[in-house]
N, C-alpha and C positions, 0 to 999 in steps of 0.2 A: 507735430504728429510724426511718430516713427512708424516704419513698416517692417515687420519681421516675418520671415518666411517660415512657415511650419508645414508639416506634411499632413496629408489626409490620413486620419487614424484608421486602423484596420481592426475590425472586430474579429473575434475568434472564428466566426463562420467564414469570413472572407479569407482569413489566413488558411483555413482548411481547404477552401477552393483553390487558392493560388499555390498551395504547397505541392500539389500533384500527387500521383500514386506512390512516390518514394517517401512521402512523409510518414514516419513511424507512428505518428498519432492517429493516422487513419486506420491502423490495425489495433486489434485488442492488445497484442503483446508489443512490448518495447524490446528491440534487439539487444541481447546481452553480449558484451564483448567476449572474444574467444577465451575460454577458460574461467569465465566469471562464475559459472554455476558451481564448478568444483571448488573454486577459491571460497565461495560463500559457505559451502557445506563444511569445508575445513576450518574456516574461521568460527563457525558456530560450535564445532566440536572441540576447538583448541583449548577452551577454558575447562574442559571436562576430560582431558587426555588421561589423567590418572584413574578416574572412575571408569572410563571406557576400557582401559587396560585391565582393571580389576574384573569388570564384567565379562571380558573376553576370556580371562584365565578361569573364572568360575564355570563359564560355559564349556571350556576345554576339558576341565576335570569331570564335569557332569557327563559330557559325551564319552569320555573314556569309561566311566562307570556303566553307561548304557551299553556300549559296544562290548563290554566284557561278558555279557550274558551268553551269546552263542559259543564262545570259547568254553565256558563252564559247561554248557550242554554237551559239546564234543568230548570233554574230559569225562563227563558223567557216563556217556554211552560207551566210550572206548576203554575207560579205566575203571570208573566207579561201579558199573554193572558187573563186569567180571569179578572185581573185588568183593562185591556184595554176595555173589554166588559162592565165593570161597569162604564166606563168613566174616569178611572185614567190612564193617559198616562205616568206617571213618571217611573214605573218599566221598561217598554220597552225602554224608552229613556235612562235610566241608563244603561241598558244592552247594547244597541247600542253604547253608549259612551265608556263603559268599554271594549267592544270588540275591538273598534277602537284603544283605548289606548294600549291594550295588543298587538295588531298587530304592531303598530308603534314602541312600546318599544322593541318587539322581534326583529324587523328588525334592529333597532339602535344598540342593544346589539350584534346582530350577526355581524355587521360591526366592532365593537369594538374588538370582540373576533377574527375574522379573521385577522385583522390587527396585533393585538398583537401576535397571534400564528405564523404568517408569519415571524415576526421579530425573535421570539425565534427559529423557524425552521432554518432560514438562519444562525443565530449565531451558532447553534449546528453543522450544516453541515460545516461551516467554520472551527470550532474547530476540527471536526473529520478529514477533509481533511489535515489540518495542522498537526495533530498528525501522520497520516499515512506517510506523506511526511518526517517529521522530523525523525520519527522512522526508516523509510527505509534507510535514510542516515547514521544512526549510526550502523546499522546492519553490521556484518562483511562481508568481501569480499567473504568468502566461502558460505554465505547465498545467495548472488546475483549470484554466479556462478551456483547455483542449483535451485533457485526460480526465474522463468523467469520474465523479466520486464513486459511482457504482463499480468501476473497475478497481479502484482502490479497495473498496470493501471486498470484492472478490479476491484480490491478492492476499488480504489479511485474514480471510476466513476460509473459503473453500480450498485455496491453494496451500495455506498453512496446514489445513486439515489433512490434505494429501500427504504432507511431510510427517504429520503425526502418525498416520497408518504405517508409513515406512519405518519410522524410528521405533514404534511400539511393538510391531509384529514382523515387518520385513527383514530388518537386520538380524533378528534372532533366527529367522528362517534361513537367511543366507549363510550366517556363521555355522548353523547346525548342518546345513547341506554340505558345505565345503568340508567341515570336519568329518562328516559321515563318508563322503567320497574318498577322502585321503586315508582315513583310518581303515575303512572297510577294504579298500583296494590293497593296502599294504598287508592286512591280515589275510586276505584271500590269496595273495601271491605267496605269503609265508605258509599257508595251509597247503596249497596245491598250486604250482606254477601254471598248470594248464587252465584250470578253472579261473584263476586270477587273470590270466592273459585274455581269456574270452570276455570276462567282465569288463576289463579296461577297454578292449576293442569296441565294445558296444557303446562307449561314450562318444564315438564319432558321429553316429546318426543323431544322438541326443544334442550334441553341440550344434549341429546344423539346424535342428528344430529351434533351439534357444536363439540362435542367431537370427533366424527368420522371424521368430516371434517379436524379438526386440525391435527389429527394423519396422515391422508393420504396426506394432503396438505404440511405438513412439509417436508416429503421426496421428494415430487414433486419439491418444490422450491429450495431445496438443490441441486437437480440434475440440475435444470435450471440455477442456479448460476454457477455451475461447467461447464455447457455446454457453456454459453456465455463467460466464462473465456477462454475456449479452442478456441473459435472463435477469440477472441482478441489476444491471444498468437500466433496463426497461422498467423493472418494478420500482426501483428507487426514483427514477424520473417521473413516473406516473403518480406515485404517492406524494412527491414533493410539489407537483403541479396539479393536485387533485381539484382545486377550485376552478382553474380554466378548463380542466377535463369535464367537470360537471356543467360549467357554464356553456361550453360550446359543444356539448354532447358528443364527446370523443370516445365514449366508453366502447362502442362497437369497433371503432377503428383501432383503439388501443388493444382490445381483446383479440382482434385478428392478428395484429403485429406480435403480441405476446404469444399467441398460439404458435405462430411460425417459429419464434425463438425457442419455445418450449419443445416443439417437434424436432428442431435441430439438436437440442440437447439430448432428447430421447434417442434419436438416431445415432448420435456419437456414443451413448451408453450401450446401445445395442451392438454397435461395431466392436466396442471393447470386449463385451461378453462373447461375441462370436470368435474373435481372435484367441481369447482364452480357451474357448471350447476346442478350437483347432489344435492348440498346443497340447492340451490335456489328452485328447484322443490319440494324437501322434505319439506322445511320450509313452502312454500306456501300451500302445501297440508294440513299440520297440522293447519296452520293459518286459511285457509278458512273453514275447517271442524269445528273448534272451533267457529268461527263467526257465521256459519249457525246454529249450535246447540244452541248457545246463543239467537240468534234472535227468533227461534221457541219457545224455552222455555220462553223467555221473553214475546213474544206475547201471549202465553197461560196464563201467569200470569196476564198480563194487562187485558185480557178479563175476568179473574176471579176476578179482583179488588184487587189482592195482590201486585200489582206493578204499580206505576204511569207511565204514558206515557212519561213524561219528563225524568224520571230516566232511562227508557229503551232507549230513544233516546241518552241521555248522555252516557249510558253504551256502546251502539253500536259505537258511535263516539270514545270513549276511547279505546274500544277493537280494532277497526280498527287502531287507533294510536299505540296501543300496538304491533300489529303484522306488521305494516308498516316498522318499523325499522329492521325487520328481514333481509330484503335484505341489508339494510345498515350495519347490523352486519356482513353479509357475505362479503361485500366489505372491512370492517375493517379486518376480519380475513384473507382475501386475501392479504391485504397490510401487515398485521402482520406477516404471515408466510413468505412472501417474504423478509420482512425486518429482521426477526429473522434469516433466513438462511444466509443472507448477513452479519448481525451483528456478527454472530458466526464466519464467516470467517475473518472478520476484527479483531475480538477479538483474534483469533488464530494468526493472523499476529502480532498484537501489544504485544502478550504475548511472542514472540520470544526474547530471551535475546541476546545482542551482544556478540559475541565470544571474543571480545577484549574490555572489559568494561573499563570505565573511572577509573582512579586512585582514591582510597578513600581519600588518603592524598597525593596530588600531590607534587612532588619535582621539583626543577629547576636544570637544568644542571649547573655544575660548570663553572666558567669563563674559556675561552679558553686560553691555555698556549701559549704565544708568539703571533706573528702576523698571523701565519698560521691558516686557518679556520677549519682544520680537527680535528677529535676526534677519540679516540681509540674504537674499537669495539671488544667485547669479547663474544663468545658463550661458556658459562660455564655449562657443564654437561647437555646439552640440549637434551631432548627427546620429540618426537611429535607423537600424534595419533589423527586422525579425530574423531569427536564426534560420528560417526556411528560405531565406534569400529575398532580395529585392529591397531597395532603399525606400523607406516610408517617411523619413524625416531628414530632409536636407539640412545643411548647416545653418544655424541661427544663433543669435545672441539676444539675451533678455536680462534685465536687471530689475529687481523689486526691492526697494529700500526697506530697512527694518521698520516694522510697525505699520506698514502700508497694507491696506485692504484692496485687492485687485479682483474685480469681477471679470469673468471671461464669458462672453455671450456669443451666440451664433447658432446656426441651424444644426440639427442632428448630423453628426459626421463631419463637423467642421474642424476637428482637431483638438477640442477642449480636453477630453479625457486623456489623450496622449500626453499632453503637458502635465496634467496632474499626476499621472502614473510615474513619470520620470522624476518629479519632485518628491513623491513618496517612496522612490526607489523600488517600485514594483518591477521596473525595468531599469537596466543600465544603458547609457548612451553607447552607441557603437564607437563614436569619436567624441571628443570634447569632454567637458566636465559640468557637473551641477554642483555649485558651491553653496555652502551654508556658513555665513560669516568667514568666507575664505577657505573653508575646509571642504575638500572633495567628499561627497556622500560615500564614495567607495572606500574612504579611509576611516570611516566611523564604524565602530562595532554596532551590531544590530540593536542592543538595548539603548545605546547612546542615541542612535538615529531615531528610534521609536519614541524616546522621550522628547526629542526635538521637533519631530514632525508627526502630526496626527491627522488622519483623514476620517471625516464623517460622510458616509455614503448616502445615496438616496434611500436605500433600504437599510434602515437601522437594525442591524442583526442583534438580537438578544439571545443569549444562551439559556438553556434550561436552568432554573435556579431562582433566587430571590431578586427583587428590584435592587436591594443594597449590593448584592454580589455583582450584578451587572454594571452598576455604577463604579464599583471598586475595581473593575477591570482596568480602568484608567490608571490606577495606582494601588496595587494589591495590598500594600502595607498601610493604607489609609484607615483611620479610626472611623467608627460609626458617626461620630460628630462631624468629621470632615466630609463624609459622604452626604450627610444631611445638609450641611452648609453648601455644598456644590448644588444640590437639588434646589435649595431655597433661592440661590443666586440666579438660576435660570428659570425660576417660576414652575418647577415641577413638584415642589413639596406638597402643594394643596391636593393634587390628584393622587399622589402617592399615599398621603395620609388617609385618603378616603377609600383605598383599597381594603379588602377584607382583613389582611394582616399587615397593613402599612408597608413599611420597607421590607418586611419578611414575607411579603406575598410572592408566591411562586408564579413567574410569568409563563411558565410552561413552554412547550415547543415553539421556538422562533418568536417568543413574545406574543403568542396569539391571544393571551388573556387581556391585552390592553390594546388601544387603538393605534393607528399608524402615527398620529400626531404625538401621542404619549410616548410611543417607542422612540420617536425622534428627540423628544425632550430628555429622555433617559440617556440617549447617545450624546447629547450636548453636555449633560451633567458629567458624563464619563470623560468627555474631552476636557471640560473645565477642571476636573479633578487631576487629570494628567498634566495640566499646566504646560502645554507645548509652546515652543517658540514660533512654530509655523503651523497653521491650521489649514487644511484643505477641505472645503465643503463642496462635495460632488452632487450637485442638484439636490440639496438636502431638503427643499420644500416642494419639489415638482409634483409629489404624489399626494399632497395634503389639501384639505378643504380650507376655506377662508379662515374659520376660527383657528384651525390648527396651524395654518401658515402664520397668523398673527402671533400666536404663542411662541412659535419657533423663532420668528423674527425678533421678538423681545429677548429670547434666549441668545440669539446671535449677537445682539448688541452687547450683552454681558461677556460672551466668550471671545469675541473679537477685539475687545478693548486692549489696545497696546500691542497686539500680536501682529505678526506678519501673516496675511491670509490670502488664499486664492479661492474665490468663490465661483464655481461653475454654475451658471443659472440659466434656466429656461424662462422663468418668470422674471420680468423686468422689475417687479416689486422688490425682489431680492437685491437688485443692483443698487438700490438707494442707500444701502449701508456702505458702499464702496467709496474709496478715495480715487480710484482709477478704474477705467473700463478698457478692456481689450475686446475688440470685435473681430471674430474669426470667420473666414469664409474660404471654403475649399482649401483648407490647410494653411492659410496665410492670415496673419494679423493685419487687417486692413484699416483699422482705426485704433487709436490709442490716446486717451485723454480723460479728463474728469467727466463725471456724469453730466454736470451742468453745461460744460463746454461743448460736449458732443450733442446734447439735446438741442442746443441753440444753433447748431450747424445744419447742413443739408446732406449729411452723410447717411450711411446705413443705419447707424444707431438712432439717429433722429427719426428716420422712417419707422424703425421698429417701435420706438417710444410712442410716436403718434398713433400707430395701429393699436398698441396696448392701451393707451388712454381712450381711444374711441370704443374699444371693447368694453371698457368699464362704464362708459356713459351711454352706450348704445342700447 
């Protein structure tokens, strides 16, 4: 008998407790590296640079057409009216035609811009949602055990929606405001240096207002994004666990918790609206004061003969146009701060590196020796520690010959699942290697690894779709005949044929249309169709009744034939299919031998076996 030291496995809850307040997973947001938010936005727009440039040019020409109006008014008052009184109608007609052309042209250019910007907007959001979904799939299992699916949903829905508002409306407002400020300021300075200087000087208080709004709104929108994520997380968690919620009458508790999260979201929304109101009131006060002052001063100058009436009229129109965009700037800042907070959270998510990265120079597994499908598994000097710190798996060595079925037994928390997750490469060892026929798992491309190693878990997860589609997940290119052959081999064909539409029956959400034992048989058919060299069964029969367990054990005999297998078992009836048994206790393999040899001894497995036999006959 050999003795191999393993570490006490840590569940996600324990990881969270030991991680401490510095663990980023304890917060809704994941910290984004410096400059990551801007880099993400630039990368999203990089593929659309030409279309963005064309849209900006269209908006520039449209703005020129709009800003030409007051100049035409000034020309009409100072030149057209005197000419009309002298009998010359040409200047006023020219002004009317020019004004009409500017209006029509501005409308047409606005249509072109909106249509082009909408296409860019949708393409960018399509790209971003795809990035989030693809990246979430390649992140390690430990990430998903700690960062809830509700938060991922929030990142890909509400946070992406915030960016949509910025791209569809905010950027147009920003470009329009900037062009208005620049063009109107230059025209005012050209029309009259004094009025222009006063208008430009009034930008100082407006700048201070914008700066204050951005600082306060940034914190508010970060809190709002966190609050809505909390609402989504609680809703998704409750709906996924609706059966225990009803069984243990947690409706009132959940309602109270949800109400608290909902009120937090309500308060954050109220704070955002309050900051917007403060900005709008302040900006309008500055704008109205400046316009009133200019009108009084301009009227005084017109009366004194130092300023033409048409120039004053054009200046007043321009000044009104100069300050009208202030509210629009507020709307942009509103969209910008909301989008910036959301984009920072998305950037933090996308900055997460997979704990099990792809191989830099992938290798292929050697050809299988002989007709048997199994491969040798070796744990060579393996040590493991979670990224939050603290060694949880001291160095150990273990060899499982090709084609051997090894059962791992022990109390809950004895270290069984840690061993299985390393073999499935859900985690990578901190030191040492896990070898498959002499090849380090880290040197295998993910498709090659998943073809070689397959895990069947306690909860056989079925996706929405037909029974045949769920079995074919094991090998997507399989024909219907191959799918049915796999189902027949593990004894699932009879119950599948009895379903309303046979293999085309939709199993619905999480396979809820069929029983737990039937779902497990589908999972075994999936594994058999995949034809892996190494099969991991993680407590695959622990939740089944006796008939279901017998059906699954029959399927196990078929699936395990000739393969290397690690069977994690709570029920000792499952161990009977094994060639070798490892008994784990407190993170150590304390017994290692054949089932018959260990039963005949006086060790821990013999005691477990006697207790199990007594429970069957008692």
